[in-house]
N, C-alpha and C positions, 0 to 999 in steps of 0.2 A: 500186507505186512502181518507177521505173526502177532499173537495176542497173549498177554498174561491176565488172568482174572483174579481179582482180590477176593478175600473172604468178606463176609458181612461186617460192616463198620470199619474195615481196615483202611478205608479211604479218608478217614477223618483228618489224619495228620497231613496228608497231601492237600486236602481242601483248605487246611489252615496255612499252607504255604511251604511246608517241608518238601524235600525233594527225594528222600530216601525211602526205599521199600525193603522191608525185612523178609527173609525167606518164610518165616512162619505166618506172614500176612497173605501169602499167595495160596489160592485154591488149587493145590497141585493135583487134585482129582480131575478137574476140568482142564487145567493147563499145566502139565508136568514141567518142572523147571529143567529136567534132564534133557529135554528136546532141544534146548538152546546151546549155542556155542558162546563162550565168554566174549563179550563185546558186541553181541547182537543188539540192534535197536528194534524195540517191539512196542505195540500199542498196549497201554495199560487201561483196563476196564474195571468198573465197580462190580460188586457181586451181582448187580442187576443188568450188567452188560453195557453200562453207559461209559463211553470213552473219557479218560482223564488226561490223556496226553501220550507222549512217547518217552520211553526210558531205555537206557543202556542196561543190559543185564549181564550178570555173572552167576550162573547157577551153582557155583561152588563156594560162595561166600555168604556170610550172615546178611550183609547188606547186598541183596541180590539184584536190586534195581536202583537206578539213579535217574530221576526225571530230567530230561533235556529240553522238553517243550510241553506246554499245555495245549498245544494244537496238534491234532493227528496229521496235519498237513506240513508240519515243520520238523524235518529230521536234522540231526547234527551233521553238517557237512562243511566244506570249505566256505561256502557262502555265509552260513550261520556263524561260523567261527570268526570270519572277518567282521561281521556286524557286531558281535559281542566283544571282540578285542577292541574295536573302535570305541565302544561305550566305556570299556574299562580304561582305555587310554585317556579319554576325556576327563574322567575323574582325577587321574593322577596329574594331568597337566593343569587342572584347576587348582590343585593343592600344592604342587611342588614346582619351583622355578627351573630345576635341572632334571636331566633324564636319568635319575638314580632312584629306583623305587621297585616295589613289587607290582608288576604290571597286571598279572592275573592271580587272583586268590580263590581258586576253586569254586565251591558252591556259591560264594558271595558274589561272584561275577558270572554266574550261570554256566560255569564250566567245571563241573564236579570232576575231581581227579586230575586237574591241571594247575600247575603253578609255574609262573614265569617271572623271573627277576631280571631287571634291566640295569646294565652298567654302561651307560651311554649307548654306543652302537653295538654292544655285545649283549646277547640274551642268553640266559641259562634256563633251560626247561626241566621241570620234573613232572613225570607222568606216573600216576599211582593206581590207575584202574585199567582193566582190560579194554573197556570201550575207548578210552583216550589213546591207548597204545595202538589200537587198530587204525586210529585217525592220525597217527604220528606224522605222516607225510603232509596231510592236509593242514595240520597245525603249523608245521614249518613254513609251508607256502603262504598261509594266512598271515603269519608274523612278518614274513618277507614283504608281503603286499602292504601291510599297515605301517610297519616300523622302518622297513628297509635297513636292517642291521648289516654290519660287515661280517658278522659271524654268529653262529648259534651253537651252544653246547647242550647236548642231551645228558643231564646228570641223573640218570635213572638207576639209582642205587639205594632207594629208600626202603624201609622195612615193609611198608604197605604193599609193595610189589610182590613180596613173597606170599602174602595173604591172598592176593589176586591171582596167584599162579604164574607170575611173570618173571622172566629172567632179569638180572640186574646188569647194567653196563653203563659206561661213561664214554661218550664219543662225540665228535663234531658232526653236526647235521650238515653244515656247510661253512666255508671260510676257515680261518685259522684263529683259534682261541688260545691266548697265552696262558701260562700257568697262573699268573697273577693279573688281575684286572683292576683298574682304578675306579674309585667311586668317591663321592663327596656327600657327607652327611653333617648337617648343622654347621656348614662352612669349614669342616675339618676333612682333610684328605686321608684316604686309606688305600691299601692294596689288599685285595681279597683273593685267597687261594681257591678258585672255582673248581679246579680239577680234583684236588685232594682234600679240600676243606669240608667242614660240616655242612650238611644240607646243600644249598646252592653256593656256599662259600661265604655268605654274609647273612646277617639277621637285621633286616630293615624294620622289624616290628617294634623295637624299643626306641625308635628314633625320637619321638616326642618326650619320652621319659628321660632319655639321655640329655636332651635339651634342658629339661627342668633341673636335672642333676647339676648341670654346669653352673647354675646360679648359686650353688653352695660351695664352689671349689676354689675361688680366688684366694691365693695365699695359704692354702690348706694342704694337709697331708691326706692322701687318698689311698684306699685299698680296694683293688678290683679282684674279686674272687671268682673263679671260673672265667677267667678273662678272655679265653679264646684268642683272637688277634688284636684285642685291645679296644673294642668298641666303646666301652665306658671309660676306661682309664686314659686313653689317648685324648678323648674329648674333654676329660677333666684337665689335662695338661694345657689344652688349647684355651681353657677358661681361666687359667692362671694358677693351677695347682703347682706347688713348689716341690712336692715329693710324692711319687706314686709307686705303689707296690702292686705287681701283677702276679697272680697265682693261677697256674694251669698244669694239668697232667701231661700236656703235649709239648714236647720240646720244639716241634715244628711250629706250633701256634705261637709260642713265646718268641721264636725267631722272627715271626711276622710282626709281633708287637714291637720288637726292636726296630724293624724297618719302618713301621708306621710312625714311631716316635721321631726317627730321623727325617721322614718325609715331611713332618710338621715342624722341624727344626727345634725340637724341645731341648732346652739346655739345663733343666732342673735335674733332680735326683730321680733315678728309676731303678727299681729293684725287681728283677725277674726271678720268681721262685718256681722251680719245676718240681712237681710232685702232687701227691694226693691233697686235695684242698682241705680236708678235715685235719690231716696231719700238719699241714703247713700253718693253718690257723692256730692249732694248739702250740706249735713251736713259737709263733709270734706272741701268744699269750704268755708262755713260759719266759720269754724275753722281755715281758712287760711293755710290749709295743702298744701304742694307741694311735688311732687315726681320727681325723676330723670328719671324714666321710668314708663309710664302708659300704661297698656295693656287693650284694649277694645275688647273683643271677645264675643259678644252677641249671643244668639240663633237666629235662622232665623226669622227676623222680617217680611220677605216677603215669605210666604209659597206658594202663588198662584199669578197669574198675577193681579187679582183684588185687591190684597193687596199692590200693588206697592206704591201708593200715601201715604197711612197711614204708610207703612213700612219705606219709605224714610224719613218721618217725625220723626220716632223713631230713625233712624240712625243719623239724623241731631242733635236731642236733646242729644243723648247719647255721640256723639263725641264732641259736644260743652262743655258739662260738663267735659268730660275727658281732653279736651285741657286746660280748666281753671285750672286743677290740675297739669299740667306739669310745672316743675321749668324752669327757664330761661336756655336755652341751652339743655333742656332735650329731651327725645325721646317719641313720641306717637306711639304706635303700634295699628292700628285699623284693625279689621278683620271682615269678613262676610262670612257666609256659605249659604247665599241666592243666589240661582242660578239666580234669576230674578233681582238681583242688579249687574249691570256690573261694572267691575273694574274702568273704567273711571268715572262712576257715583259716586262711593264711593270717588274717588279722588276729584270730584267736590264738594261733601258735605264737605270734609275737607277744600278745598279752600274757600268755602263760610264761614265756621266758622272762618277761619283765618282772613278774611276781617272784619267780624262782631266784632271779639274780638281784632282786631288790633294786630294780631300776624304775625310774619314772619316765614312761614313754608317751609321746604325743604324736598322733597321726596328723601329718601336715599336708599330705598330698596323696591322692589316689590316681594312678595312671593305668592306661590300658593300651591296646595295640594302636599303631599309627593308622591314619586314614587310608593308606594303601593296602591295609588288611581290613576291609570293611566287614561289619557284622551283618549277616543275614538275619532279619528279625524273627524268622520262624525256625532257624537252625541254631540252637544254642551251642552246638559244637564249634561254630565259627568264632565264638567269643571265648578265647582261651588264655589270653595274656593279661597279667596283672603286675603292677609295680606299686608298692606301698612305701612311702617315705615317712620316717619317724625321727623326731628329735629325742635324744636319749639323755637323761640326767640321772644322778644318784637318786635314791628313793625319796628324798625330801620329807621323810616321815609319813608318806601317804601310801 
């Protein structure tokens, strides 16, 4: 097997547990990256020539290698995939009673570049690296062997594929996948648009945070901003909310909100607001609307490090508008899926808004991603989700 040789001291992160190799860590004089084809599996060696394991490589990307094994005798193939998928499945079955969860979460399950979401007997796969793309058929075969699904959808249209030099496409790997699939989360029913929706069609990562949110909703007015298909707001109705407003820029997403409300036989008041979330919140403020629970769960405003300044500005503005809509003594739930926004920085944004608006805010709950999105202790990039719950009062002279 071909070899890549690292520069001196470049093996420290790998020895500490990380799985990524950056292109500037490779001794390209001894082992030129240009000799490899994207997706090749190679032996990784220290500067002294000691083997560290096997990695999938892509010579055209900043992250040029992803460790798949710490043994030079174990390549990533169908047999290895079956073994690791079984281990991933055992975690999900230990945590959840039903077959609705993220089955594979990339690096955290030892399968960098692979995500698989499960909707009962239907699986949705997202592949984001050249190495995993080369193993696409083996991945499908391994999932068939372990899960025995009725159908598998390849939802390979993510932005990371462009960085890896991969084409985007959405197609059935086998079986027939409907436009909408059923799922159950916190005893609430949903339909998710797996073909045309965001990511895999659903976001399982906020499951535990939504469950916590439900405890504040009985008999309350709730606002769900950036609602998508209603993951937060529909679960608020199931917990007894009497009036829920949903805001989203997608008419299609809001049509799915309506269907999910009907699916759960909601008989309260529901207001579907189509348009820019910032404009919609300002309109509600102008109308002097107030809500007992406001959920602010935006898309990632910070996709890359260079976006931090502009992204933090967007989080500041969004949370300020949301805070102005919280009724006295109400609850603000603010979330972020931006890995580059640290939890304490989000907390600082809320603190700053509290002072500017003369509100008295109390942090009452810190949430993170659900157990089906496990965090790899050596890869901080796998810990990306945060949800902070605040009780909001008038300034109280403090």
